[in-house]
TORKE-464045 format. One line per 2 residues: number of its first residue (from 1); for each residue x, y, z of C-alpha. Coordinates in Angstrom, 2 decimals. Example, Ala and Ser with C-alpha at 12.3 -4.5 7.8 and 13.67 -1.06 7.14 Angstrom:
% residues 2
1 = 12.30 -4.50 7.80; 13.67 -1.06 7.14
END
This chain:
% residues 321
1 = -105.40 -95.15 36.44; -105.39 -98.74 36.00
3 = -107.46 -99.74 32.72; -106.76 -103.25 32.46
5 = -105.93 -106.38 34.85; -103.78 -108.73 33.60
7 = -103.03 -112.08 34.18; -100.32 -114.00 32.39
9 = -99.53 -117.34 31.29; -96.16 -117.97 29.86
11 = -93.08 -120.05 29.00; -91.04 -117.53 29.75
13 = -88.39 -117.35 27.00; -87.04 -114.38 25.17
15 = -90.10 -113.35 23.45; -92.31 -113.83 26.44
17 = -89.80 -111.46 28.09; -90.17 -108.54 26.31
19 = -93.97 -108.83 26.15; -93.53 -109.32 29.89
21 = -91.63 -105.86 29.67; -93.83 -104.46 27.35
23 = -97.34 -104.92 29.92; -95.21 -103.75 33.07
25 = -94.34 -100.43 31.20; -97.57 -99.97 29.96
27 = -99.13 -96.98 32.63; -102.99 -98.14 32.10
29 = -102.36 -101.76 32.90; -101.62 -103.74 36.33
31 = -99.98 -107.55 36.31; -102.11 -109.74 38.77
33 = -100.26 -112.09 38.47; -98.09 -114.71 36.36
35 = -98.49 -118.53 35.68; -95.27 -120.16 34.39
37 = -95.82 -123.69 31.91; -93.00 -125.78 30.23
39 = -92.22 -124.92 26.22; -89.35 -122.50 25.68
41 = -88.07 -124.12 29.16; -89.14 -126.02 32.13
43 = -92.05 -124.67 33.49; -89.85 -124.17 36.54
45 = -87.04 -122.59 34.75; -89.69 -120.46 33.26
47 = -91.35 -119.17 36.74; -87.57 -118.10 37.69
49 = -87.28 -116.34 34.02; -90.43 -114.36 34.72
51 = -89.08 -113.33 38.15; -86.24 -112.17 36.91
53 = -88.22 -110.24 34.07; -90.60 -108.57 36.67
55 = -87.19 -107.24 38.73; -86.01 -105.43 35.44
57 = -89.82 -103.76 35.49; -89.30 -102.81 39.47
59 = -92.16 -105.44 39.94; -91.50 -107.68 42.91
61 = -94.96 -108.07 44.58; -96.42 -109.96 41.51
63 = -97.09 -113.41 42.24; -95.51 -115.88 39.72
65 = -97.06 -119.93 40.11; -95.47 -122.82 38.70
67 = -97.69 -124.67 36.40; -98.58 -128.01 34.89
69 = -94.83 -129.84 33.41; -94.56 -131.11 30.44
71 = -97.00 -134.48 29.43; -94.16 -136.36 26.93
73 = -90.49 -136.17 26.82; -88.38 -132.55 26.22
75 = -88.33 -131.83 22.39; -85.01 -133.15 20.36
77 = -83.99 -130.28 19.27; -82.87 -127.33 21.49
79 = -84.86 -124.47 22.40; -83.41 -121.13 20.19
81 = -84.01 -119.68 23.54; -81.05 -121.38 25.57
83 = -80.99 -123.81 28.05; -82.62 -121.29 30.15
85 = -84.98 -119.57 28.12; -83.17 -116.30 28.71
87 = -80.27 -116.86 26.33; -78.08 -118.61 28.91
89 = -76.47 -114.95 30.22; -76.85 -116.43 33.70
91 = -80.00 -113.81 34.98; -81.31 -114.62 38.08
93 = -83.89 -113.19 40.26; -83.01 -111.22 43.50
95 = -81.64 -112.90 46.09; -84.40 -114.09 48.40
97 = -87.39 -113.61 45.42; -89.39 -116.98 44.32
99 = -92.52 -118.43 43.52; -95.67 -117.59 45.29
101 = -97.30 -121.08 46.91; -99.90 -122.57 44.92
103 = -100.13 -123.93 41.70; -100.64 -121.47 38.13
105 = -103.75 -123.29 37.73; -105.19 -122.62 41.06
107 = -104.23 -118.90 40.46; -106.54 -119.08 36.98
109 = -109.33 -120.53 39.09; -109.02 -118.28 42.35
111 = -108.70 -115.17 39.68; -111.60 -116.24 37.70
113 = -113.88 -116.76 40.73; -112.50 -113.35 42.59
115 = -112.79 -111.36 39.82; -115.35 -112.08 37.53
117 = -115.63 -109.94 34.09; -112.74 -107.77 34.76
119 = -109.28 -109.25 33.98; -107.72 -110.27 30.85
121 = -106.00 -113.57 30.38; -103.14 -113.37 27.92
123 = -101.62 -116.56 27.26; -97.85 -116.95 25.73
125 = -97.09 -120.76 26.00; -98.59 -123.98 25.68
127 = -102.16 -124.42 26.86; -101.56 -127.27 29.69
129 = -102.65 -124.74 32.52; -105.51 -123.38 30.58
131 = -106.84 -126.72 29.70; -106.78 -128.39 33.47
133 = -108.44 -124.84 33.94; -111.07 -125.47 31.56
135 = -111.38 -129.33 32.64; -111.81 -128.68 36.58
137 = -114.33 -125.33 35.62; -115.75 -125.56 32.06
139 = -117.13 -122.03 31.89; -113.65 -120.60 33.48
141 = -112.77 -118.50 30.35; -116.27 -116.95 30.38
143 = -115.30 -115.50 33.60; -112.61 -113.19 32.06
145 = -112.97 -110.03 30.12; -110.98 -111.51 27.52
147 = -108.74 -114.32 26.61; -105.53 -113.72 24.12
149 = -103.93 -116.72 22.80; -100.76 -116.35 21.24
151 = -101.08 -119.47 19.24; -102.57 -120.65 16.34
153 = -101.95 -120.82 11.98; -105.27 -117.95 11.58
155 = -108.30 -119.12 9.15; -107.60 -122.11 7.24
157 = -109.53 -120.50 3.77; -106.17 -118.02 3.92
159 = -103.34 -120.72 4.53; -102.27 -120.83 0.72
161 = -102.63 -116.82 0.68; -100.47 -116.30 3.88
163 = -97.96 -119.03 2.58; -97.25 -116.99 -0.24
165 = -96.81 -113.56 1.56; -94.74 -115.03 3.91
167 = -92.65 -118.25 2.48; -91.61 -119.39 6.17
169 = -95.04 -119.21 7.66; -96.19 -123.12 6.91
171 = -92.30 -123.51 8.38; -92.38 -121.98 11.62
173 = -95.99 -123.43 12.64; -97.57 -123.45 15.49
175 = -95.36 -123.79 18.30; -97.15 -123.34 21.43
177 = -99.86 -126.23 20.21; -97.42 -128.64 18.58
179 = -95.72 -128.69 22.68; -99.35 -129.67 23.60
181 = -101.88 -130.46 21.08; -104.47 -132.05 23.58
183 = -104.24 -129.24 25.80; -105.05 -127.01 22.92
185 = -108.15 -129.30 21.56; -109.72 -128.78 25.26
187 = -108.94 -125.09 25.02; -110.27 -125.15 21.34
189 = -113.95 -126.34 22.66; -114.13 -123.92 25.49
191 = -117.02 -120.87 25.36; -115.55 -117.30 26.42
193 = -114.29 -114.44 24.68; -111.12 -115.73 23.11
195 = -109.14 -114.62 20.64; -106.01 -115.88 18.66
197 = -103.20 -114.10 17.59; -101.74 -116.46 15.72
199 = -98.32 -117.07 13.44; -100.24 -115.32 10.90
201 = -99.99 -112.27 12.10; -97.35 -112.47 14.57
203 = -94.54 -113.49 12.12; -94.95 -110.34 10.01
205 = -93.52 -108.57 12.92; -89.77 -108.27 12.18
207 = -87.59 -105.87 14.17; -84.24 -104.48 13.22
209 = -81.06 -105.78 15.24; -79.04 -102.91 14.58
211 = -82.15 -100.31 16.05; -82.10 -102.60 19.19
213 = -78.57 -102.53 19.36; -78.26 -98.66 19.33
215 = -81.25 -98.24 21.78; -79.08 -100.37 24.65
217 = -77.90 -97.54 26.54; -76.80 -98.98 30.18
219 = -79.92 -98.89 32.62; -82.02 -98.99 29.53
221 = -84.39 -101.70 28.97; -83.38 -102.60 25.79
223 = -79.72 -103.41 26.73; -81.44 -106.27 29.29
225 = -83.17 -107.31 25.95; -80.37 -106.83 23.60
227 = -78.24 -109.36 26.31; -80.62 -111.92 26.07
229 = -81.67 -111.94 22.74; -78.21 -112.01 21.32
231 = -78.46 -115.47 20.15; -82.22 -115.80 19.83
233 = -81.87 -112.72 16.78; -79.43 -114.91 14.72
235 = -82.28 -117.43 14.93; -84.68 -115.32 13.86
237 = -82.43 -114.23 11.07; -81.52 -117.50 9.54
239 = -84.83 -118.81 9.96; -86.76 -115.88 8.31
241 = -83.81 -115.55 5.69; -83.43 -112.00 6.59
243 = -81.08 -110.09 4.76; -80.38 -107.55 7.27
245 = -80.24 -109.23 11.26; -83.65 -109.31 12.88
247 = -85.54 -110.53 15.73; -89.08 -111.52 16.46
249 = -91.37 -110.50 19.09; -94.58 -112.83 18.66
251 = -95.65 -112.27 22.43; -95.88 -108.65 22.22
253 = -97.89 -108.53 19.37; -100.49 -110.75 21.46
255 = -99.79 -108.14 23.98; -100.52 -105.00 22.02
257 = -103.70 -106.98 20.90; -104.90 -107.46 24.86
259 = -103.79 -103.82 25.65; -105.35 -101.81 22.95
261 = -107.85 -103.95 20.90; -107.86 -100.75 18.37
263 = -104.51 -101.83 16.95; -106.39 -105.37 15.35
265 = -107.44 -103.93 11.92; -109.28 -107.07 10.75
267 = -110.34 -110.53 12.24; -112.68 -113.22 11.50
269 = -114.72 -115.85 13.31; -114.10 -119.42 13.20
271 = -113.97 -122.45 15.14; -110.62 -123.42 16.62
273 = -109.33 -126.92 15.16; -106.32 -128.65 15.58
275 = -105.16 -130.58 12.34; -101.76 -132.38 12.59
277 = -99.69 -131.89 9.07; -96.21 -132.89 8.41
279 = -95.48 -134.44 11.60; -96.78 -131.05 13.44
281 = -99.75 -130.01 15.02; -101.18 -126.68 14.48
283 = -104.52 -124.72 15.69; -106.77 -123.67 12.31
285 = -109.82 -121.65 12.56; -112.43 -123.39 10.31
287 = -115.81 -122.65 9.04; -118.59 -123.54 8.85
289 = -118.54 -124.14 12.54; -119.75 -126.79 14.31
291 = -118.92 -126.22 18.00; -117.66 -123.05 19.92
293 = -116.67 -120.00 17.44; -113.84 -118.02 18.73
295 = -111.95 -114.89 17.17; -108.74 -115.47 14.83
297 = -106.83 -112.02 13.91; -105.77 -111.25 10.29
299 = -104.08 -108.25 10.44; -103.02 -105.62 13.27
301 = -101.50 -102.00 12.89; -98.07 -103.03 13.00
303 = -96.49 -99.27 13.09; -98.15 -98.85 16.48
305 = -97.09 -101.96 18.00; -93.58 -101.43 16.69
307 = -93.69 -97.89 18.91; -94.73 -99.30 21.91
309 = -91.97 -101.71 21.90; -89.43 -98.87 21.26
311 = -91.05 -97.05 24.12; -90.76 -100.08 26.36
313 = -87.18 -100.56 25.04; -86.25 -97.11 26.06
315 = -87.66 -96.94 29.05; -85.64 -97.45 32.28
317 = -84.60 -100.48 34.37; -86.46 -99.67 37.63
319 = -85.05 -101.21 40.89; -86.90 -103.68 42.74
321 = -89.77 -102.55 45.35
END
């Protein structure tokens, strides 16, 4: 039985790939579409990557639409996800499989119009597609059952406390917002059932590379995830100063919040606001609010999320339909 219809907006990199597989293997979820966006790679490459990942889950009928282009020059630094977003391991969609007609923005507008109040929107990349849809229809986000955004840094009031607990917290920053702060500002001012799952919570989930390696039997999802995560895990281990090799799953934390809201242990309402510090832009939740109030997650059930990720990794790679 399908409990959740899910529309995903993604800059399909390594951790996005795991999140898509996470959703695909949830028996209560059905993906109604994926929109691509720039970020970890170009919007065209992100669409190709999404098709590749969906094929690993045996899903060929999920429409993948190409989203908005980057509004400025590409980042000066190379992506930790590789040039192609999936670790440069040569993965491609099956022959004859390509993006659907229409843009990701058109897909957003159509799904919201045709299925009001029944679809959950999961945003895993920069918010250019979402902002474009909001510009065309200021109430579009109110037409989704929920809107979960992997982005932001959490409540501004907790900045010092989070930095003390997570030494890399401020240094990692809010990558999705920094890619397109203007789009983030538009979405921040929108109304709707919007929840931000930021680096304050996603950065705390650090998964053991050794466990992924141990699960990587031939034909298992873990084998695919290990392959695309090989270089990314070295970046994560270095960035977080971990004693043992790790990899992160920021987008899977956001996906878990969408699929099972009970994993949220605490959250607070605040007004999202773009702030620029140290040359980078981030979303922070501020109070008192002087505009639309959104929800900011501050703690989640990491054990439950870790168990769900493990179940995804242990699943079989399925033949495409």
